[in-house]
DOLUMBA-812011 format. One record per atom (N, C-alpha, C): residue in one letter; x, y, z. Coordinates in steps of 0.1 Angstrom, whole numbers, plus 5000, padded with zeros to 4 digits. Each point is the difference from the previous one (the first is absolute). Example, Ala and Ser with C-alpha at 12.3 -4.5 7.8 and 13.67 -1.06 7.14 Angstrom:
2
A513249435078/A499150125000/A500950125000/S499650114993/S500950115000/S499250115008/
END
This chain:
596
M881528751089/M499750094990/M499049934990/A498850065000/A498949934992/A500150014985/A500650114995/A500050024986/A501450044995/V500449964988/V501250044994/V499750054986/H500350134998/H499850064986/H501450034995/I500349944989/I501350014994/I500050064987/N500950094997/N500150064987/N500449904989/R499250004989/R500449904989/R501450024996/N500550125000/N501450014995/N501049935009/V499749985013/V500949935009/V500049854996/I498849954997/I499949864996/I500849984986/E499850104991/E500849984987/E501550025002/T500450095009/T501550025003/T500549875005/L499449935010/L500549895006/L500049884991/A499049994992/A499949894990/A501250024990/T500350124996/T501250024991/T501349985008/Y500150045012/Y501250005008/Y500449855003/S499049915000/S500349865003/S500849944989/N500150064988/N500849954989/N501550045000/T500350085011/T501450055001/T500949905008/A501350024999/A500949915008/A500150035015/D499450125004/D500150045014/D499049925008/P500349985013/P499049935008/P498750065001/F498949925001/F498750065000/F499650025014/L500550115006/L499850035014/L500050155002/G499150055008/G499950145002/G498850045009/V499750135001/V498950045008/V499050074991/L498749995006/L498950074993/L499850135008/L499650104992/L499750145006/L498650044998/G499450065010/G498750054998/G499550095011/H498750044998/H499450095010/H498849935007/E499850045012/E499049935008/E498850085001/S498849945000/S498750075002/S499149905007/E498850055004/E499049925005/E499549884991/A500350024987/A499649904990/A501149904998/G501150015007/G501149905000/G501350064994/W500949914996/W501350054994/W499750034985/H500750114996/H500050044986/H501449994995/V500349894994/V501449984996/V500450074987/T500950105000/T500250084988/T501449994995/G500949935006/G501449994995/G500749885006/C501349984996/C500749895004/C501550034999/C500849935009/C501550024999/C500649865000/C501049994991/C500749864999/C501350015007/F500449895006/F501249985007/F501049924992/T501250045001/T501149924992/T500649895008/D499850005014/D500549905009/D498949925006/S499949874997/S498949925006/S500249955014/S501250035006/S500349955013/S499050075011/P499449925008/P499250065011/P500850095009/N501349985001/N500850085009/N500150154995/N499950024987/N500250134995/N498650064996/F499049935004/F498650054996/F499750145007/T500250015012/T499750125008/T500850114995/N501349994997/N500850114995/N499450054987/Q499749904991/Q499450044987/Q498650075002/K499249955009/K498750075002/K500250145006/D500950015009/D500250145006/D500550104989/S500849954991/S500550094990/S498950054991/V498949914998/V498950044993/V499350115006/T499850005013/T499350105007/T500550144998/R501250014997/R500650144999/R499450074988/Y499449924991/Y499450074988/Y498650035000/L499249935010/L498650004999/L499450135006/S499050054992/S499350115005/S499149965013/G499750105008/G499249975012/G498749934997/G499749895007/G498749934997/G500249884990/L501150004992/L500349894992/L500849905008/L499449895003/L500549905010/L500549874994/V500949945006/V500349864997/V498949925006/C499249944990/C498849945004/C500049854998/G501149954994/G500049854997/G501449964994/I500049884995/I501149934996/I499749914988/F500849994990/F499949914989/F501249914999/F499849874997/F501149914999/F499649884992/E500949924997/E499849874992/E499949885010/N499149924997/N499949885009/N499449884992/Q500449885003/Q499549884993/Q498549985002/S499550035012/S498749975004/S499250135003/L498649994997/L499250115003/L499149965012/Q500349905007/Q499349955012/Q500450105012/A499050035008/A500150105011/A501249965009/D500149885004/D501049965010/D501450024994/D500249974988/D501350024993/D500350154999/I499150084997/I500250144999/I500450065013/V499349955011/V500450055013/V501449975004/K500549894996/K501449965003/K500950094992/K499750044988/K500850084992/K500050155005/V498850055003/V499950135006/V500850025012/S499949905009/S500750015013/S501550024999/K500649984989/K501450024998/K500450144999/Y499050084996/Y500250144997/Y499450095011/P500850085006/P499550095011/P499250114995/L498749984998/L499150114995/L498749995007/Q499650105006/Q498750015008/Q499350124998/N498749995001/N499150124999/N498849975009/Q499750105008/Q498949975010/Q498749984994/N499850034987/N498749984993/N500249894990/G501049915002/G500249894990/G500750034988/L500549904994/L500850014987/L499349944989/V500350064988/V499649944987/V501149914995/I499849894996/I501049904995/I499649964986/L501050024991/L499949954986/L501049894997/V499649894997/V500849884998/V499949954986/K501249994994/K500049944986/K500849875001/Q499549904992/Q500649875000/Q501050004989/P501249935001/P501050004990/P499449964986/K500550064990/K499749974986/K498550054996/D499450065010/D498650064997/D500150154999/N499950044987/N500250154997/N498750085002/K498949935004/K498850075002/K499850045015/V499550115003/V499650055013/V498550035000/T499249935008/T498650025000/T499550015014/E498750005002/E499450015013/E500449875009/D500349894993/D500449885007/D501350015007/N500850104996/N501350025006/N500050105012/I498950065003/I499950105010/I499449955013/F500750035012/F499649955013/F500150125009/V499549985012/V500250095012/V500549935012/S500750075008/S500549935013/S499650105012/P498949975006/P499550095011/P501049995012/D500849895001/D501050005011/D501149914994/Q501049985009/Q501249934995/Q499849854998/N498949955005/N499849865000/N498849954991/T499450104992/T498949974993/T500150064986/V499649924990/V499950054986/V498749954995/E499250104993/E498749964995/E499750084988/K499049974993/K499650084988/K499250125005/P500250124994/P499250125003/P498549974997/K499150075007/K498649994997/K499750064987/V500850114996/V499850074988/V501450024994/I500149964987/I501250024992/I499650094988/D500550114998/D499650104989/D501250044993/I500249944988/I501150054991/I499450114991/T500450125001/T499450114994/T500950114996/E499550084991/E500750124996/E499550135007/D498949985008/D499350115006/D500250005015/L501250045004/L500250005015/L499550135006/P499750025012/P499450125005/P500850124999/A499450124998/A500750125000/A500650035013/L501250065000/L500750035012/L500150145003/I500050045012/I500250145005/I501550015002/T500550114994/T501550035001/T500250115009/A501049985009/A500450115009/A501550024998/R500450124999/R501450034996/R500750105010/L501149975005/L500750095009/L501450034995/R500250134998/R501350054995/R500650095010/C501249975005/C500650075011/C501549985000/P500750104994/P501550005001/P500550005014/L500849915004/L500650005013/L501550024999/T500650095008/T501450025000/T500649945012/I501149924997/I500749945011/I501550035000/S500750005011/S501450015001/S500649875004/V501049954993/V500549875003/V501550035004/K500449955012/K501450025004/K500949894993/V501150054995/V501049914993/V501350015009/A500149905008/A501150005010/A501349964993/A499949914991/A501249954993/A499749964986/K500949984991/K499849964987/K499349874999/G498949994993/G499249884999/G499049975011/S499850115009/S499149985011/S498650054996/L499850054989/L498750064996/L498949905001/K500349884996/K498949904999/K499449975014/N500849985010/N499549985013/N499350125007/S500750114997/S499450135006/S498650034993/L499949984987/L498850024994/L498949915004/S500449875002/S499049905005/S499450045013/N500950055009/N499550045013/N499050125000/V500450104991/V499150114998/V498749974995/I500049914989/I498749954994/I499249935010/E500649915008/E499249935010/E499450085011/N500850115004/N499550095010/N498850084994/L500150034987/L498950074994/L498849924999/C500249874996/C498849914999/C499349985014/N500949995010/N499449995014/N499150125004/T500550114996/T499250135002/T498749994993/L500149974987/L498849994992/L499049895005/S500549905006/S499249895005/S499450035014/S500450115006/S499550035014/S498750064999/P499250005011/P498750075000/P500050154998/S501250065001/S500150154998/S500050034985/A500249914991/A499950034985/A498649974996/V499550114993/V498649994995/V499950044986/Y499049974993/Y499850044986/Y498750095000/R500150114991/R498850084998/R499750004986/V498749984997/V499550014986/V499850144997/Q500750054989/Q499950144997/Q498550044996/D499750135003/D498750054998/D498949945010/T500549935010/T499049955010/T500650025014/E499349975010/E500450015014/E500349865005/V500149904991/V500249865004/V501549985003/V500449955012/V501349975004/V500049865005/F500949914996/F499949865003/F501449945000/N500149885007/N501149914998/N499449865002/S500849905004/S499549875001/S499249985012/S500050095010/S499349985013/S499150105004/S500050114993/S499050115003/S499550074988/L498850065001/L499450074989/L499350125006/V500250124995/V499450125003/V499350064988/G498750045002/G499250064989/G499049914994/L500149875004/L499049894996/L499949905011/P498949935000/P499949885010/P501149904997/N500349935011/N501249914999/N499849894990/E498749964997/E499749894991/E499850054986/S500350124997/S499850054986/S500949934990/V499549994988/V500749944989/V500550114991/C500849964991/C500850094991/C499150084990/S498849944996/S499150064991/S499550135006/R500050025014/R499650125007/R501050114997/L501249974998/L501050104998/L499850074987/L499549924989/L499750074988/L498850095001/D499149975008/D498850085002/D500450135006/L501150015008/L500450125007/L500850094992/T500749944990/T501050094992/T499250094991/T500650124998/T499350104992/T500850034988/S501149934998/S501050034990/S499449964986/D500350074989/D499549974987/D501049924992/E500849915007/E500949924992/E499349904992/D498749975002/D499349914993/D499750064986/E500350124997/E499950064987/E501049924991/F501149955005/F501049914994/F500650054987/V499250034990/V500750034987/V499750154997/S498950065002/S499850134996/S499650095011/G500450134999/G499650095010/G498650044999/K499349984989/K498750034998/K499049895001/Q500449884997/Q499149885001/Q500149935013/K498950005008/K500049945012/K499449864999/H500449915008/H499549865000/H499449975014/S499149915001/S499649955013/S501149945007/K499849995014/K501149955008/K500249854996/S501349974998/S500449874995/S501349965008/Y500049875005/Y501149965008/Y501249994990/K499849974988/K501149994991/K500650144996/Q499250115001/Q500550124995/Q500350105012/R499949965012/R500350095011/R501249955009/T500750095005/T501149965009/T499950085012/L499949935012/L500050075012/L501450045004/Q500250135000/Q501350065004/Q500150015015/C501149945005/C500249995015/C501450075003/E500150035013/E501350055005/E500249945014/V501349995003/V500349945013/V500450115010/L499549985012/L500250105011/L500549935012/Q500650075009/Q500449935013/Q499450085011/N499249925008/N499350065012/N501150025012/I500250125003/I501050035010/I499350035014/S498749995000/S499350015013/S499549875004/I499949975013/I499649875005/I498950035011/A498949934998/A498950015010/A500449935013/D499450055011/D500349935013/D499749865001/D499049954992/D499649865000/D500649924989/S501050054994/S500649934988/S500749885004/G500449985013/G500749875003/G501550014996/E500450114997/E501450024996/E501050015012/G499449995012/G500950015012/G499950145007/T500850025010/T499950125008/T500550124991/L499350115000/L500450114992/L501150075008/C500950064992/C501250075006/C500550104991/A500850095005/A500650104991/A501149944991/P500150054988/P501049944991/P501350035004/I501049914998/I501450025002/I500850004987/I500750104998/I500850024988/I501549985003/Q500649904993/Q501449975001/Q500750054988/H501050085001/H500750064988/H501449965001/N500549914990/N501449964999/N500750074989/L501150065003/L500850074990/L501249914996/E500049974987/E501149924995/E500150034984/K501249984994/K500250014987/K499849864993/F499350004989/F499849884992/F499550044987/Q500249914990/Q499550024986/Q498649954999/A499150074994/A498749954998/A499550024986/V499149924996/V499450004986/V498550045002/T499650104994/T498550045000/T499349944988/L499049935002/L499249934990/L498550055000/T499550024989/T498550024999/T499349874995/L499149965008/L499349884996/L498650034994/P499950004987/P498750044994/P498949905001/V499549995012/V498949905002/V498850034992/D499649894993/D498850014991/D499349875001/V499150005009/V499349865003/V498650004995/C499749894994/C498749974995/C499349895008/C498850025004/C499249895006/C498749974992/Q499749884998/Q498749964992/Q499249915009/V498750035002/V499249935009/V498649994993/T499349905004/T498649994996/T499150095008/A498850034995/A499250105007/A499649965014/D500049875002/D499549965014/D501249985010/T501250044996/T501150005009/T499850115011/K500349965012/K499950105011/K501150104999/V499850125004/V500950115000/V501249965009/L499749945011/L501149965009/L500949904993/T499549914992/T500849914992/T500950084990/L499450104994/L500750084991/L501350065007/G499850045012/G501150065008/G501149905002/Q499649875002/Q501049905002/Q500849974986/Y499250004989/Y500649984987/Y500950114997/M499650135003/M500850124997/M501449995007/T500049975013/T501249995008/T501049894994/T499449884997/T500849904994/T500650034987/A499250074992/A500550044986/A501150105002/I499950095009/I501050115001/I501449935005/C499949915010/C501149945005/C500749914990/N499249934992/N500549924988/N500750084991/Q499450124996/Q500650084991/Q501450075005/L500050045012/L501250045006/L501249905000/R499649885002/R501149895000/R500449984986/A499050014990/A500449994986/A500950114996/M499850125005/M501050114996/M501349975006/Q500049955012/Q501349965006/Q500749904991/D499349904995/D500749914991/D500650064988/C499250104995/C500450074987/C501250095003/F500050065012/F501250085004/F501349925000/V499949885007/V501149925002/V500549934987/Q499049974991/Q500449944988/Q500750094990/Y499650135000/Y500650094990/Y500950115006/V500449985013/V500850105006/V501450014994/E500550114999/E501450024994/E500950065011/G500849935006/G500850045012/G499050005012/D499950125006/D499050025010/D499050104996/V499850014987/V499050094994/V498849934994/P498949985007/P499049934994/P499250074989/P499449944991/P499350084989/P498750065005/K499450084992/K498750055002/K499149884994/V498849995006/V499249884995/V498650064997/Q499349924992/Q498650044996/Q499149875001/V498750045004/V499049895002/V499249994986/C499949884995/C499249984988/C498949905003/H498850034997/H498949915002/H499749944986/F499749865000/F499749934988/F498849915002/Q499349974989/Q499049895000/Q500549894991/P500749905005/P500749914992/P499049894994/W498949985006/W499049904995/W498850074994/K499249924994/K498750054994/K499050025010/S500350085011/S499150025011/S500450145005/T499250045011/T500250135005/T501150005011/A500649885003/A501050005011/A501250074996/I500650075010/I501150094998/I501249955008/V501250004995/V501249975007/V500950124998/S500950025010/S500950125000/S501449964999/V500850074992/V501549964998/V500850135003/I501149985007/I500950115003/I501150004990/Y500250114992/Y501150014990/Y500950115004/P501349984997/P500950125002/P499950104989/E500050135003/E499950104990/E501350014992/G499850044988/G501250024991/G500549874993/K499549895003/K500449884993/K499149984987/S500749974989/S499249984987/S499349875001/E499049994991/E499249874999/E500949894997/E501050024992/E500949894996/E500849955012/K500450095009/K500849965012/K499149935010/L498750024999/L499049935009/L499449884995/E500549954988/E499449894994/E500049875009/S501249985006/S500149885008/S499150005012/R499750125005/R499050025011/R498649964995/R499750054988/R498749974994/R499849854998/R501149934995/R499949864998/R499749925013/E500650055011/E499649945013/E498650025003/L499550124997/L498550035003/L499149924992/H500449984987/H499249924991/H499949855005/S501249965004/S500049865005/S499249985013/L500150105009/L499349995013/L498550004998/F499550094991/F498650024998/F499449914989/C500849904996/C499549904990/C499650074987/L500850094995/L499750074988/L500949964989/P499650004987/P500849964989/P501150124997/L501049974993/L501050094997/L499950074986/S498750004995/S499850054987/S499450145000/R499550065012/R499550135000/R500450075012/P500350135000/P500450085012/P498850015009/V500249995013/V499050015011/V500650105010/F501349995003/F500650085011/F500950114995/R499850054988/R500850114996/R499350125007/R500750115002/R499550125006/R498850064992/G500049974986/G498950054993/G498749925002/N500249895006/N498849915002/N499250045013/V500550105007/V499450035014/V498650024999/F499349955010/F498650025001/F499650155003/L499050044992/L499650155001/L498850015010/F500250065011/F498950035008/F499150114994/P498850025004/P499250114995/P500750135001/E500650035012/E500750135001/E501250014991/D500649894996/D501150014991/D499550034986/I498849944996/I499550024987/I499550144998/N499550065011/N499550144999/N501250104996/Q501249965004/Q501150084997/Q500749974987/N499449914992/N500649964987/N499850114989/G498950075000/G499750104990/G499249954988/Y500049874998/Y499249944989/Y499049915006/L499049974993/L499049905004/L500749864999/I499849925010/I500549865000/I498949904998/N500149924990/N499049894998/N498550045000/P499750104992/P498650055000/P499049894997/H500449904992/H499149894996/H499449925012/Q500750015012/Q499649925011/Q498750055006/Y499650124996/Y498850065005/Y498850004991/I500149924989/I498949984990/I499149895006/N498750034999/N499049915007/N499349914989/T500550004987/T499249934990/T500149855003/Q498949934998/Q499849865001/Q500749924988/P500749895003/P500649934988/P499049964990/M500449984988/M499249954988/M499549875004/K498849974995/K499449875003/K500849894994/D500349905009/D500849894996/D501550034996/G500450125003/G501450044997/G500850005012/Q501350014998/Q501050005011/Q500950124997/Q500250085011/Q500950124999/Q501549965002/Y500850054991/Y501549995002/Y500650145000/L500550045012/L500450135002/L501550035002/V500450124999/V501450035002/V500449975015/Q501249955002/Q500449965013/Q500950115006/G499750045013/G500850095006/G499550154998/L500950105002/L499750145000/L500550074988/Y499450114997/Y500550094989/Y499450135003/S500550114994/S499450135002/S499550044986/Y498950085001/Y499250044988/Y500650134995/H500649994988/H500550124993/H499250044988/H499750134999/H499150054989/H500450144996/Y499350044989/Y500350144995/Y500050115011/M500950104998/M500150125007/M500649985015/Q500449885003/Q500749985013/Q501350075000/D500650015012/D501450055002/D500250144994/R498950084999/R500150134995/R500550004985/F499649904993/F500549994986/F498849974991/D499950094989/D498949994991/D500349914989/D499549885000/D500149914989/D498749954995/N499050095001/N498749974996/N500049994984/M499349884996/M499949974986/M501249934993/W501149985008/W501149934993/W500749915010/G499950005013/G500949935010/G499349885006/C499049944994/C499349895007/C500949885001/A500849974990/A500849885000/A501250025010/Y500550125001/Y501050045010/Y499449975015/R498850045002/R499449985013/R499749855003/S499649934990/S499949865002/S501349935003/L501150044994/L501349955003/L500450045014/Q499750125005/Q500250045014/Q499349915009/T498749964997/T499349915009/T500749865000/L500449954989/L500849874999/L501250015009/V500850114998/V501250015008/V499750005015/S498950075004/S499750015014/S499649865005/W499449914992/W499849875005/W501349935003/F500950014992/F501449945002/F500750065012/R499750125003/R500650065012/R499449955013/F498649995000/F499349965012/F500349855002/Q500349924990/Q500249865002/Q501549985003/G500850105000/G501449985005/G501049964989/Y499550004987/Y500949974989/Y501050114997/T499750125003/T500950114997/T499850115010/D501150075003/D499850125008/D500350134992/K500049994987/K500250114992/K498750095000/P500150134999/P498850085001/P499249984987/I498750045001/I499150004988/I500550104990/P500249974988/P500650084990/P499150124995/T500550114998/T499250114995/T499949994984/H499250084994/H499849994986/H501350024993/R500950105004/R501250024994/R501049885001/E499949945012/E500949895003/E499649884990/I498749984999/I499549904990/I500550024986/Q499950124996/Q500450044987/Q501549984998/Q500750045010/Q501549984999/Q500449864999/A499349915008/A500249865000/A499849944986/L499050054993/L499749954986/L501150054990/V500650125003/V501150044992/V501249925003/D500349975012/D501149925005/D500049864994/V498849944998/V500049864995/V499950004984/G500150134995/G500050004985/G498750004993/D498950015008/D498750004994/D499550134994/K500550115006/K499650144996/K501250084997/E499850114992/E501050104998/E500150095012/P501250075001/P500250095012/P498950115001/K499550044989/K498950115000/K498849955006/F499849875003/F498849955006/F499950055015/V501250025006/V499950045014/V499550145001/G499050025009/G499350135001/G498850024991/S499849904992/S498850024990/S498749955007/R498950014993/R498749965005/R499549884991/Q500949924996/Q499749894991/Q499549875008/W499149944994/W499449885007/W501049885000/I499949915009/I500649875000/I499049895001/G500549874996/G499149895001/G500549895008/S499449884999/S500449885007/S501449964999/M500550014987/M501449964998/M500950095008/E499850134999/E500850095007/E500049995015/V498849965005/V499849975014/V500949885004/S500049904992/S500849885003/S501550035000/Y500450094990/Y501450044999/Y500550075014/C499150095003/C500350085013/C500049915012/L499149915001/L500149905012/L501349935001/D500449964988/D501349924999/D501150095004/H500150124993/H501150095002/H500150065014/L498950045005/L500050075013/L500049925012/I499349895001/I499949925011/I500349854998/G500549964988/G500449864997/G498949905000/V498850054995/V498849914999/V499749974986/T499949874996/T499749964986/T498449995000/S499550014987/S498649994998/S499749914989/R498849955000/R499449934988/R499050094993/I500150004987/I499050094992/I499049914994/A498750035002/A498949944993/A499350104992/F499449954989/F499350104992/F498849944993/V499050094996/V498949964992/V499850104989/S499649964989/S499950084988/S498850105001/E499049975008/E498950095002/E499449975014/G499450115006/G499549995013/G499049895003/S499249964990/S499049895002/S500749875004/E501349984996/E500749885003/E500649995015/L499850115007/L500550005014/L499149895008/A498849974995/A499249905007/A500749865001/T500949984990/T500849874999/T501150005010/K500350115007/K501250025008/K499649985015/G498849965003/G499649985014/G500849905008/R500249884993/R500749895007/R501550045002/E500650064989/E501450045001/E500350105011/L499150095001/L500150115011/L499749945014/A499149915000/A499749935013/A501249925005/Q500749934991/Q501349935004/Q501150095004/H500050124993/H501050105004/H499850055014/F498850045003/F499850055013/F500149895011/Q499749884997/Q500249895009/Q501449975003/I500950014989/I501449955002/I500950125002/Q499950114993/Q500950115001/Q499450115009/G498750034999/G499450095009/G500350154998/T500650034988/T500450144998/T499050074992/P499850145002/P499150074991/P500550004986/V499050024991/V500349984985/V499750144993/M500950044993/M499850134992/M499449954986/I499050074996/I499449974987/I499950134992/G500450004987/G499950114992/G499349974987/G499150094996/G499349984987/G499550134994/G500250024987/G499550134995/G500950115006/V499450095006/V500750125006/V499849995015/L499649895006/L499849995014/L500849895007/A500350025013/A500749895008/A499349995013/H499949885004/H499449975014/H500849905007/T499649985013/T500649895008/T499049905003/I500349884998/I499049895004/I500549945013/L499150005010/L500349955013/L499549865003/G499149954991/G499549875002/G498949974989/V499549875000/V499049964992/V499049925007/D498750004996/D499049925005/D499649904989/F500449875001/F500049914989/F499149885002/N499249974991/N499149885000/N500749894991/E500549905007/E500749894992/E499149934990/V498749995003/V499049934991/V499750084988/T499550125002/T499550084989/T501050094993/G501250025007/G501050094995/G499750155003/D498950035006/D499750145004/D501150065009/V500350124997/V501050075008/V499750145002/K500350055012/K500050155004/K501450035004/F500350134998/F501450055003/F499950105011/L500949995010/L500150105011/L501150114995/I499450124997/I500850104994/I500450115009/L501250045000/L500550125007/L500450104989/D499250115000/D500050094988/D501050125004/P501150024992/P500950115003/P499650134994/H498850004994/H499650134994/H499250095009/Y499849965013/Y499450085010/Y500950125003/T499450125001/T500850125002/T499650075013/G499249945009/G499750075012/G500949975012/A499550035012/A500749995012/A500049855005/E500749975011/E500049865004/E498749975009/D498950004994/D498749995006/D499549864997/L500149915009/L499649864997/L498449994996/K499250085006/K498649994998/K499750034985/V500650114995/V499850044987/V500649904990/I501249955003/I500749904991/I499149874999/L499449965011/L499349874999/L498650034994/E499350105004/E498650034995/E500050034985/K501150074995/K500150044986/K500649894992/G500549895006/G500549894992/G501450014995/W500750095006/W501550014997/W500849885004/C499449935010/C500549875004/C498849925002/G499949894991/G498749925000/G500149894990/W498949925001/W499949884990/W499450054988/K500549954988/K499650044987/K499749884992/G499050014991/G499749894991/G500650014987/M499749924991/M500750004987/M499650134992/D498950075004/D499650134993/D500950115003/F501049985010/F500950105004/F501150034989/W500349894992/W501150004991/W499550044986/D500950074993/D499750044986/D500149874992/K498949964994/K499949874993/K501049994988/K500450124994/K500850004988/K501550035003/A500350045012/A501350045003/A501049885003/H501250014997/H501049905003/H500550035014/Y500149895008/Y500450015013/Y501349925004/N501050065007/N501149925005/N499950015015/M500449885007/M500150005014/M501349975005/C500550075010/C501349985006/C499749935013/L500549875001/L499849925012/L501349985008/P500350085009/P501349995007/P500249875008/Q501149945000/Q500349875006/Q500850035013/R499649935011/R500850015012/R501449944999/P501050085004/P501449945001/P500049905011/K500849904999/K500249895010/K501150045010/V499750095009/V500950045010/V499450005014/I500850015010/I499550025013/I500550135006/
END
């Protein structure tokens, strides 16, 4: 492998993880392209014994989206000499036909740099890659998604036999999906493929050709009226699985014969289960379609086995639970992992499960990553949301000269006047800003409570003793303090309040807001005079103190039309002239709770 491109977040994660008491051992995860390995994530193992390495590695694969591969290993070693690294690597059964990426850290060295990165083209050789690129700009990936509920019947011969019976059914299903008779079709096209055959395109075709063939408008992504150019990040190839029941004479499947049906009559107890298969594959543009077929089959079988594990873990008697598939992006990259959760279990009851996942994926225990509210939203999921999601991501404004942008982290929905068939024009701007703030905490998994209505907000202020009962149902304004009271009372989020005596002093808040977005990453509600807005970020120059503000304006009264919202500046960068120089301003800066 000539080149290794590694996400900077992986380097930072492993540098931090080396300070923990757990062994510094695990696998690197990435995508493969003609440009080399693109390392986007890592998994940490709790057992450093080589004998248990394979079992730990296999358990990781149950979570990986198709195309996200175990591409390397990281460990601690006294020496960075090639011969010594070969000896250490040989203890762990890990192979890849295209070579391995190896990251070696020396004891008591908390830094991870290019000097720590090697490649192993075969089991007996370790060398430096020709190119080592530590970057935040990994290639855009093409996403293919297959959703197909499968119904199976599992025979329960005796009490406690469900586990073995279920395992047999799942393995038979995986064998069927792995056979040449199972094929995948890209919706809205005539392309049918698996790992060994391709119909509708030449055999050597790459996945970028699939995008050219699709006619779906999923790339609209956020708005039904605003179209965007084709983008790998914004499009999902929808696929379906089919079984070919006809066999050509030259198929090599053996002598053709009439089918024989054997019908056995017997009484037995059976459990019918629905497997909600929802598989995601991510590949680079130059990945061959046949390879995508291989990734798809592997991902489906891994997910079926993960469902089996979930059934067995949460079964009550011989009644397994319903399960759901949740896709997450645990690292600061586009890589997706999938987790199977039982339906009906509260987040509190699943906390121990999430702790295991945080440990496996080398994540701190200070922020939620694997709550069901954290699920990754595909374009087709966002289209069903009803609100615009993260409209600021479509702004094409260049950064301020010598400035650095500090932006809201994660997802939020845009709430503004006249939404939800409710007329709050001229008085409800702070209510709408609060709704945007609550949406952020929902999308980041901190709460599963619904976004409050105006009446519920007013009732909350009465409940905490801030307002009289007659306030409920009124058209009275609220400000930053009231927003902070509601966040605390409704979803348990505390806030910090910052203020300036006049708008011209907001220029002095650039550094404070930059630190807020860098550390907390939550949207900020600001109120002054008779207006309220939401601050989504700042562009700040450390030397001159110049600052611009990324504003989401709740005073917009139109439809969910992204083109209008961006062109008219309802979401956009504003200078100091945006603020009333004589008005007093309060800012509500919500703080992240420390939970998982």
